[in-house]
N, C-alpha and C positions, 0 to 999 in steps of 0.2 A: 710538107704534106701535099699530096696530089690526089685528086678524086676523079675517077672515070665513071663509066656508066654503072657498073656494079662492083667496082674494085677501088680500093683506097690504098695508097702507099704512105707510110708514116716513118719518119726518121726523127729520132730524138737523141740528144747527147746532154748529159748533166753529171753532176757530182754523184759518185757511187755512195750508196748507203744500204745497210742490211735490209733485205726484204723487198728491194725496189723492183726486181724482176717479176716476182709473183704479184706485186701490187699493180704493175703496169699491165700485165696480162689480164688480171682480174678487171681492171678498169676498162680495157678494150672490150672485153666480153660484156660488161655491164652497159656499155654504150651501143651494143648490138652489132659489134664487129667480130667476125669470125676469122681468126688468124690462119692464113693459108701457108705462109712461109715467113720465117723470122731469122735474122742474123743478129747475134748479141755479142757484145764485148764488155767485159767487166774488169779490165786490167787496171788502169789508173782511174778512168772515169767510166760511167755507164753509157753505152751506146746501143741503140736498137734500131734496126730497119725491119719493118714488117709490111707484108702484103696481106691485106684483109679483104674479105667480101662483106657486103652489107645486105641486110634484109631491106627490101624495098619500102616497107612501112616505116622503118627506122630512119631511112635515108631522108625522108621528107620532114622528119622531126628534129634532126640533129645537123647543124651546120658544121663546116670544117672549123670555123672559129670556136664553136662550143667544144668540139673535140680537143682542139689544141689547148684551150684554157683548162679543160679537165685534166689533161695529161701534165701540164705545167704545175697545177695544184697538187697532183698526185706525186710529182717529183720534189715537192717542197718549196716551190717558187710562189705559192699563194696566188696563182693565176696571172702573174706578171710575165709577159713574154720577154725574152732576153734579146 
């Protein structure tokens, strides 16, 4: 995960499960991130690279650690980083 002035890049790779793509996109939107570009692979595992823009108000409320934990929980890892 990388965060710039108004842009954030997110990369995640985990075990594939039904509905994970929609769930991840919904979670990013709920966190106040607007996906600008996204590359997804769902062959053996699930992999996603996304470039997102952030609302300035949301940026001050959500740390990169909070976003990372939310995405791991969403992927089924109960908030544990791998």
